[in-house]
DSSP file (Angstrom, degrees, kcal/mol; ACC not computed):
  #  RESIDUE AA STRUCTURE BP1 BP2  ACC     N-H-->O    O-->H-N    N-H-->O    O-->H-N    TCO  KAPPA ALPHA  PHI   PSI    X-CA   Y-CA   Z-CA
    1    1 A M              0   0    0      0, 0.0     2,-0.5     0, 0.0     0, 0.0   0.000 360.0 360.0 360.0 122.5   18.9   -8.3  -20.3
    2    2 A N        -     0   0    0      2,-0.0     2,-0.5     0, 0.0     0, 0.0  -0.784 360.0-172.2 -83.2 122.1   17.3   -7.2  -16.8
    3    3 A S        -     0   0    0     -2,-0.5     0, 0.0     3,-0.0     0, 0.0  -0.980  16.9-134.7-115.9 127.8   14.4   -5.0  -17.2
    4    4 A L        -     0   0    0     -2,-0.5     3,-0.1     1,-0.1    -2,-0.0  -0.487  27.4-105.1 -78.3 145.6   12.9   -3.4  -14.2
    5    5 A P        -     0   0    0      0, 0.0     2,-0.1     0, 0.0    -1,-0.1  -0.216  50.4 -80.0 -60.9 160.6    9.3   -3.4  -13.8
    6    6 A P        -     0   0    0      0, 0.0     2,-0.3     0, 0.0    31,-0.1  -0.380  48.5-145.0 -62.5 134.0    7.4   -0.1  -14.3
    7    7 A L        -     0   0    0     -3,-0.1    28,-0.2    -2,-0.1     3,-0.1  -0.695  25.9 -92.9 -97.1 155.2    7.6    2.3  -11.4
    8    8 A R        -     0   0    0     26,-3.4     3,-0.1    -2,-0.3    29,-0.1  -0.433  47.0-114.5 -60.0 124.6    5.0    4.7  -10.2
    9    9 A P        -     0   0    0      0, 0.0     2,-0.1     0, 0.0    -1,-0.1  -0.157  38.4 -98.5 -61.3 163.1    5.4    8.1  -11.8
   10   10 A S        -     0   0    0      1,-0.1    -3,-0.0    -3,-0.1     0, 0.0  -0.469  35.6-112.5 -79.8 152.8    6.3   10.9   -9.5
   11   11 A C        -     0   0    0     -2,-0.1     5,-0.1     1,-0.1     3,-0.1  -0.429  45.8 -82.3 -75.3 155.1    3.7   13.2   -8.2
   12   12 A P    >   -     0   0    0      0, 0.0     3,-1.7     0, 0.0     4,-0.4  -0.360  63.7 -85.3 -58.8 143.1    3.8   16.9   -9.2
   13   13 A P  T 3  S+     0   0    0      0, 0.0    -3,-0.0     0, 0.0     0, 0.0  -0.186 110.6  11.7 -50.8 136.6    6.2   18.9   -7.1
   14   14 A G  T 3  S+     0   0    0      2,-0.2     3,-0.0    -3,-0.1     0, 0.0   0.310 106.2  88.7  80.6  -4.8    4.8   20.1   -3.8
   15   15 A T  S <  S+     0   0    0     -3,-1.7     2,-0.3    -4,-0.1    -1,-0.1   0.636  83.8  43.3 -99.8 -13.6    1.7   18.1   -3.9
   16   16 A C        -     0   0    0     -4,-0.4    -2,-0.2    -5,-0.1     3,-0.2  -0.890  53.2-153.9-135.9 159.7    2.8   14.9   -2.2
   17   17 A T        +     0   0    0     -2,-0.3    80,-0.1     1,-0.1    79,-0.1   0.017  61.5 115.7-123.4  27.2    4.8   13.9    0.8
   18   18 A C        -     0   0    0     78,-0.1    78,-4.5    77,-0.1    79,-0.2   0.582  66.2-143.6 -74.9 -10.0    5.8   10.5   -0.5
   19   19 A R     >  +     0   0    0     76,-0.2     4,-1.2    -3,-0.2     5,-0.1   0.860  40.8 157.7  47.2  44.2    9.6   11.3   -0.6
   20   20 A R  H  >  +     0   0    0      2,-0.2     4,-2.0     1,-0.2     5,-0.2   0.880  69.1  48.9 -62.6 -42.3    9.9    9.2   -3.8
   21   21 A D  H  > S+     0   0    0      1,-0.2     4,-2.0     2,-0.2    -1,-0.2   0.909 108.1  53.7 -68.3 -38.2   13.0   10.9   -5.0
   22   22 A E  H  > S+     0   0    0      1,-0.2     4,-1.2     2,-0.2    -1,-0.2   0.819 109.8  49.3 -62.3 -29.6   14.7   10.5   -1.6
   23   23 A L  H  < S+     0   0    0     -4,-1.2     6,-0.3     2,-0.2    -2,-0.2   0.911 110.8  48.3 -73.9 -40.5   13.9    6.8   -1.8
   24   24 A L  H  < S+     0   0    0     -4,-2.0    -2,-0.2     1,-0.2    -1,-0.2   0.813 110.4  52.7 -66.3 -35.8   15.3    6.5   -5.3
   25   25 A E  H  < S+     0   0    0     -4,-2.0     2,-0.3    -5,-0.2    -1,-0.2   0.811  90.1  91.1 -75.4 -32.0   18.6    8.4   -4.3
   26   26 A T  S >< S-     0   0    0     -4,-1.2     3,-1.4    -5,-0.2     2,-0.4  -0.485  79.2-131.6 -69.4 126.8   19.2    6.1   -1.3
   27   27 A S  T 3  S+     0   0    0     -2,-0.3    -1,-0.1     1,-0.2    -2,-0.1  -0.629  93.5  16.3 -76.5 126.5   21.5    3.2   -2.2
   28   28 A G  T 3  S+     0   0    0     -2,-0.4    -1,-0.2     1,-0.3     2,-0.2   0.597  90.9 151.3  88.5   9.0   19.9    0.0   -1.0
   29   29 A G    <   -     0   0    0     -3,-1.4     2,-1.3    -6,-0.3    -1,-0.3  -0.442  55.6-108.2 -79.7 149.7   16.5    1.6   -0.4
   30   30 A D    >   +     0   0    0     -2,-0.2     3,-0.5     1,-0.2    -1,-0.1  -0.575  43.5 168.7 -75.9  94.0   13.3   -0.6   -0.7
   31   31 A V  G >   +     0   0    0     -2,-1.3     3,-0.8     1,-0.2     4,-0.3   0.231  45.3 105.1 -96.5  16.7   11.9    0.6   -3.8
   32   32 A R  G >  S+     0   0    0      1,-0.2     3,-1.8     2,-0.2     4,-0.3   0.862  73.5  64.3 -65.3 -33.1    9.3   -2.3   -4.1
   33   33 A I  G X  S+     0   0    0     -3,-0.5     3,-1.5     1,-0.3    -1,-0.2   0.823  91.6  64.2 -62.7 -24.9    6.6    0.2   -3.0
   34   34 A L  G <  S+     0   0    0     -3,-0.8   -26,-3.4     1,-0.3    -1,-0.3   0.623  86.7  71.6 -69.2 -18.0    7.2    2.1   -6.3
   35   35 A M  G <  S+     0   0    0     -3,-1.8     2,-2.2    -4,-0.3    -1,-0.3   0.606  70.5  98.5 -72.1 -13.7    6.0   -0.9   -8.2
   36   36 A L    <   +     0   0    0     -3,-1.5    -1,-0.1    -4,-0.3   -29,-0.1  -0.530  60.8 179.1 -80.8  85.5    2.5   -0.1   -7.0
   37   37 A T     >  -     0   0    0     -2,-2.2     4,-2.6   -31,-0.1     5,-0.1  -0.304  47.1 -97.9 -77.9 172.9    1.4    1.7  -10.3
   38   38 A R  H  > S+     0   0    0      1,-0.2     4,-2.2     2,-0.2     5,-0.2   0.878 127.3  50.2 -61.8 -36.9   -2.1    3.1  -10.6
   39   39 A H  H  > S+     0   0    0      2,-0.2     4,-2.0     1,-0.2    -1,-0.2   0.926 111.8  45.7 -64.4 -43.1   -3.1   -0.1  -12.5
   40   40 A E  H  > S+     0   0    0      1,-0.2     4,-2.1     2,-0.2    -2,-0.2   0.877 110.9  55.7 -73.3 -31.7   -1.7   -2.4   -9.8
   41   41 A E  H  X S+     0   0    0     -4,-2.6     4,-2.3     2,-0.2    -2,-0.2   0.929 106.7  49.6 -66.3 -40.6   -3.4   -0.2   -7.2
   42   42 A R  H  X S+     0   0    0     -4,-2.2     4,-2.3     1,-0.2    -1,-0.2   0.897 111.3  49.7 -57.7 -43.2   -6.7   -0.7   -8.9
   43   43 A R  H  X S+     0   0    0     -4,-2.0     4,-1.9     1,-0.2    -2,-0.2   0.856 111.0  48.6 -61.5 -34.9   -6.0   -4.5   -8.9
   44   44 A L  H  X S+     0   0    0     -4,-2.1     4,-2.1     2,-0.2    -2,-0.2   0.876 108.4  52.7 -70.2 -42.4   -5.2   -4.4   -5.2
   45   45 A L  H  X S+     0   0    0     -4,-2.3     4,-2.4     2,-0.2    -2,-0.2   0.908 110.1  50.5 -61.4 -42.3   -8.4   -2.4   -4.4
   46   46 A E  H  X S+     0   0    0     -4,-2.3     4,-1.2     2,-0.2    -2,-0.2   0.923 109.2  50.2 -56.7 -49.7  -10.4   -5.2   -6.3
   47   47 A R  H  < S+     0   0    0     -4,-1.9    -1,-0.2     1,-0.2    -2,-0.2   0.867 112.5  47.1 -62.9 -35.8   -8.7   -7.9   -4.4
   48   48 A L  H >< S+     0   0    0     -4,-2.1     3,-1.4     1,-0.2    -2,-0.2   0.886 108.2  54.5 -71.9 -37.8   -9.5   -6.1   -1.1
   49   49 A E  H 3< S+     0   0    0     -4,-2.4    -1,-0.2     1,-0.3    -2,-0.2   0.773 107.3  52.3 -64.5 -23.3  -13.0   -5.5   -2.0
   50   50 A N  T 3< S+     0   0    0     -4,-1.2    -1,-0.3    -5,-0.2     2,-0.2   0.319  75.7 131.3 -96.0  10.4  -13.4   -9.2   -2.7
   51   51 A V    <   -     0   0    0     -3,-1.4     3,-0.1     1,-0.2    -3,-0.1  -0.469  31.0-179.7 -65.0 130.0  -12.1  -10.3    0.6
   52   52 A Q        +     0   0    0     -2,-0.2     2,-0.3     1,-0.1    -1,-0.2   0.634  59.3  19.7-111.3 -23.2  -14.6  -12.9    2.1
   53   53 A S  S  > S-     0   0    0      1,-0.1     4,-1.8     0, 0.0     5,-0.1  -0.891  73.9-108.5-143.5 172.5  -12.8  -13.8    5.5
   54   54 A L  H  > S+     0   0    0     -2,-0.3     4,-2.9     2,-0.2     5,-0.2   0.911 120.2  53.9 -65.2 -43.0  -10.4  -12.6    8.1
   55   55 A D  H  > S+     0   0    0      1,-0.2     4,-2.1     2,-0.2    -1,-0.2   0.935 108.7  49.5 -59.0 -45.4   -8.0  -15.4    6.9
   56   56 A D  H  > S+     0   0    0      1,-0.2     4,-1.6     2,-0.2    -1,-0.2   0.857 111.7  49.1 -68.0 -35.9   -8.2  -14.1    3.3
   57   57 A L  H  X S+     0   0    0     -4,-1.8     4,-2.5     2,-0.2    -1,-0.2   0.897 108.0  52.2 -62.3 -42.5   -7.5  -10.5    4.6
   58   58 A E  H  X S+     0   0    0     -4,-2.9     4,-2.6     1,-0.2    -2,-0.2   0.894 108.3  53.3 -66.6 -35.0   -4.5  -11.6    6.5
   59   59 A R  H  X S+     0   0    0     -4,-2.1     4,-2.4    -5,-0.2    -1,-0.2   0.908 110.0  46.6 -57.9 -42.3   -3.2  -13.4    3.3
   60   60 A V  H  X S+     0   0    0     -4,-1.6     4,-2.4     2,-0.2    -2,-0.2   0.913 111.6  52.0 -70.8 -41.1   -3.5  -10.2    1.3
   61   61 A Q  H  X S+     0   0    0     -4,-2.5     4,-1.8     1,-0.2    -2,-0.2   0.912 111.5  46.6 -54.0 -47.5   -1.8   -8.3    4.2
   62   62 A Q  H  X S+     0   0    0     -4,-2.6     4,-3.1     1,-0.2    -2,-0.2   0.912 111.7  50.9 -68.2 -40.3    1.1  -10.7    4.2
   63   63 A R  H  X S+     0   0    0     -4,-2.4     4,-3.1     1,-0.2     5,-0.4   0.883 108.3  51.9 -63.1 -36.8    1.3  -10.6    0.4
   64   64 A M  H  X>S+     0   0    0     -4,-2.4     4,-1.6     2,-0.2     6,-1.5   0.878 111.7  47.7 -68.2 -35.1    1.4   -6.7    0.4
   65   65 A R  H  X5S+     0   0    0     -4,-1.8     4,-1.2     4,-0.3    -2,-0.2   0.959 117.6  41.7 -65.8 -49.2    4.3   -6.9    3.0
   66   66 A D  H  <5S+     0   0    0     -4,-3.1    -2,-0.2     1,-0.2    -3,-0.2   0.879 124.2  33.1 -68.4 -37.8    6.2   -9.5    1.0
   67   67 A Q  H  <5S+     0   0    0     -4,-3.1    -1,-0.2    -5,-0.2    -3,-0.2   0.784 137.1  15.1 -94.9 -27.4    5.8   -8.0   -2.5
   68   68 A L  H  <5S-     0   0    0     -4,-1.6    -3,-0.2    -5,-0.4    -2,-0.2   0.499  91.5-118.8-126.4  -6.7    5.7   -4.2   -1.8
   69   69 A G     << +     0   0    0     -4,-1.2     2,-0.5    -5,-0.8    -4,-0.3   0.658  57.8 155.3  84.1   9.6    7.0   -3.7    1.7
   70   70 A I        -     0   0    0     -6,-1.5     2,-0.8    -9,-0.1    -1,-0.3  -0.623  32.6-154.0 -76.3 115.2    3.6   -2.2    2.8
   71   71 A R        +     0   0    0     -2,-0.5    21,-2.5    21,-0.3     2,-0.4  -0.828  21.9 176.6 -92.5 112.3    3.1   -2.5    6.6
   72   72 A M  E     -A   91   0A   0     -2,-0.8     2,-0.4    19,-0.2    19,-0.2  -0.948  16.6-159.8-121.4 134.4   -0.7   -2.5    7.1
   73   73 A T  E     -A   90   0A   0     17,-2.6    17,-2.1    -2,-0.4     2,-0.5  -0.919   4.9-162.6-110.2 137.6   -2.5   -3.0   10.4
   74   74 A V  E     +A   89   0A   0     -2,-0.4    15,-0.2    15,-0.2    13,-0.0  -0.984  22.4 153.1-117.5 126.6   -6.2   -4.0   10.5
   75   75 A A  E     -A   88   0A   0     13,-1.7    13,-3.5    -2,-0.5     2,-0.1  -0.940  50.7 -80.0-144.2 161.1   -8.3   -3.5   13.7
   76   76 A P  E     -A   87   0A   0      0, 0.0    11,-0.3     0, 0.0     8,-0.1  -0.430  55.6-105.8 -62.1 143.2  -11.8   -3.0   14.7
   77   77 A G        -     0   0    0      9,-4.4     3,-0.3     1,-0.1    11,-0.1  -0.074  36.8 -98.9 -62.1 172.2  -12.9    0.6   14.3
   78   78 A H  S    S+     0   0    0      1,-0.2    -1,-0.1     9,-0.1     9,-0.1   0.690 124.7  39.1 -73.3 -16.7  -13.3    2.7   17.4
   79   79 A N  S    S+     0   0    0      7,-0.1     2,-0.4     2,-0.0    -1,-0.2   0.510 108.3  70.9-105.6 -12.2  -17.1    2.1   17.5
   80   80 A E        +     0   0    0      6,-0.3     4,-0.0    -3,-0.3     0, 0.0  -0.832  36.6 148.2-112.0 142.7  -17.1   -1.6   16.4
   81   81 A V  S    S+     0   0    0     -2,-0.4    -1,-0.1    -5,-0.1    -3,-0.0   0.468  73.6  44.4-137.6 -29.2  -16.0   -4.6   18.3
   82   82 A R  S    S+     0   0    0      1,-0.0     2,-0.3     2,-0.0    -2,-0.1   0.712 108.6  46.2 -97.8 -18.3  -18.2   -7.5   17.3
   83   83 A S    >   -     0   0    0      3,-0.1     3,-0.7     1,-0.0    -1,-0.0  -0.888  69.2-131.3-126.4 157.8  -18.3   -7.3   13.4
   84   84 A M  G >  S+     0   0    0     -2,-0.3     3,-0.6     1,-0.2    -1,-0.0   0.294  89.4  91.0 -87.6   7.4  -15.8   -6.7   10.7
   85   85 A R  G 3  S+     0   0    0      1,-0.3     2,-0.5    -8,-0.0    -1,-0.2   0.797  88.1  46.4 -72.2 -27.0  -18.0   -4.0    9.1
   86   86 A G  G <  S+     0   0    0     -3,-0.7    -9,-4.4    -9,-0.1    -6,-0.3  -0.535  82.2 150.7-109.0  63.9  -16.3   -1.3   11.1
   87   87 A I  E <   -A   76   0A   0     -3,-0.6     2,-0.6    -2,-0.5    -9,-0.1  -0.696  37.1-142.3 -94.7 151.5  -12.7   -2.3   10.6
   88   88 A A  E     -A   75   0A   0    -13,-3.5   -13,-1.7    -2,-0.3     2,-0.5  -0.953  12.5-165.9-111.4 122.7   -9.9    0.4   10.6
   89   89 A I  E     +A   74   0A   0     -2,-0.6     2,-0.4    17,-0.3   -15,-0.2  -0.926  12.8 174.9-106.8 124.5   -7.0   -0.1    8.1
   90   90 A E  E     -A   73   0A   0    -17,-2.1   -17,-2.6    -2,-0.5     2,-0.5  -0.962  18.2-145.1-130.7 150.0   -3.9    2.0    8.7
   91   91 A F  E     -A   72   0A   0     -2,-0.4   -19,-0.2   -19,-0.2     2,-0.1  -0.908  21.9-115.8-117.1 142.4   -0.6    2.0    7.0
   92   92 A A        -     0   0    0    -21,-2.5   -21,-0.3    -2,-0.5     2,-0.1  -0.466  41.0-100.7 -70.0 142.9    2.7    2.6    8.5
   93   93 A E        +     0   0    0     -2,-0.1    -1,-0.1     0, 0.0   -22,-0.0  -0.408  56.6 159.6 -69.8 137.6    4.4    5.8    7.3
   94   94 A Q    >   -     0   0    0      3,-0.2     3,-1.6    -2,-0.1   -24,-0.0  -0.968  45.5 -98.3-159.6 141.0    7.1    4.8    4.7
   95   95 A P  T 3  S+     0   0    0      0, 0.0   -76,-0.2     0, 0.0   -62,-0.1  -0.327 108.0  28.7 -60.3 144.3    9.0    6.6    1.9
   96   96 A G  T 3  S+     0   0    0    -78,-4.5     2,-1.0     1,-0.2   -78,-0.1   0.113  84.8 117.6  93.3 -20.8    7.4    6.0   -1.6
   97   97 A L    <   -     0   0    0     -3,-1.6    -3,-0.2   -79,-0.2    -1,-0.2  -0.685  65.5-133.3 -88.9 110.1    3.8    5.4   -0.4
   98   98 A C    >>  -     0   0    0     -2,-1.0     4,-1.4     1,-0.1     3,-1.3  -0.244   7.0-127.1 -63.7 142.5    1.9    8.1   -2.0
   99   99 A R  T 34 S+     0   0    0      1,-0.3     5,-0.1     2,-0.2    -1,-0.1   0.757 110.8  53.9 -63.0 -23.0   -0.5   10.1    0.2
  100  100 A K  T 3> S+     0   0    0      1,-0.2     4,-1.1     2,-0.2    -1,-0.3   0.707 104.6  58.4 -86.5 -12.5   -3.5    9.5   -2.2
  101  101 A T  H <> S+     0   0    0     -3,-1.3     4,-2.8     2,-0.2     5,-0.3   0.912  95.3  61.0 -77.1 -42.6   -2.8    5.8   -2.0
  102  102 A R  H  X S+     0   0    0     -4,-1.4     4,-2.3     1,-0.2    -2,-0.2   0.924 111.8  35.4 -53.3 -52.6   -3.2    5.4    1.6
  103  103 A P  H  4 S+     0   0    0      0, 0.0    -1,-0.2     0, 0.0    -2,-0.2   0.854 113.9  59.6 -70.5 -32.5   -6.9    6.5    1.7
  104  104 A A  H  < S+     0   0    0     -4,-1.1    -2,-0.2     1,-0.2    -3,-0.1   0.947 113.1  38.0 -53.2 -48.1   -7.6    4.9   -1.6
  105  105 A I  H  <        0   0    0     -4,-2.8    -1,-0.2     1,-0.3    -3,-0.1   0.951 360.0 360.0 -71.3 -50.6   -6.6    1.5   -0.2
  106  106 A A     <        0   0    0     -4,-2.3   -17,-0.3    -5,-0.3    -1,-0.3   0.462 360.0 360.0 -62.2 360.0   -8.1    2.0    3.2
């Protein structure tokens, strides 16, 4: 018996632009992003907070792409060049990525 992993519950109508229902209705749509439940989101935030090096951050970035389909770019912030303290994290727009998740992770 194949059981699907739990999917993120839908946001209240009119409060989010994640297009979750559109993604679920599309046959062959990439629903991996919907596996990012609130619990898994907290685990991901913990992992990102414990990043120690650029290599570690790149590994987390690759795993997010492989496991969830999240395309994330990391670059120096607009005022920072020499240190990683001022990094800017941006997520590509994609169906299923909740608008509350983007700022929470970044």
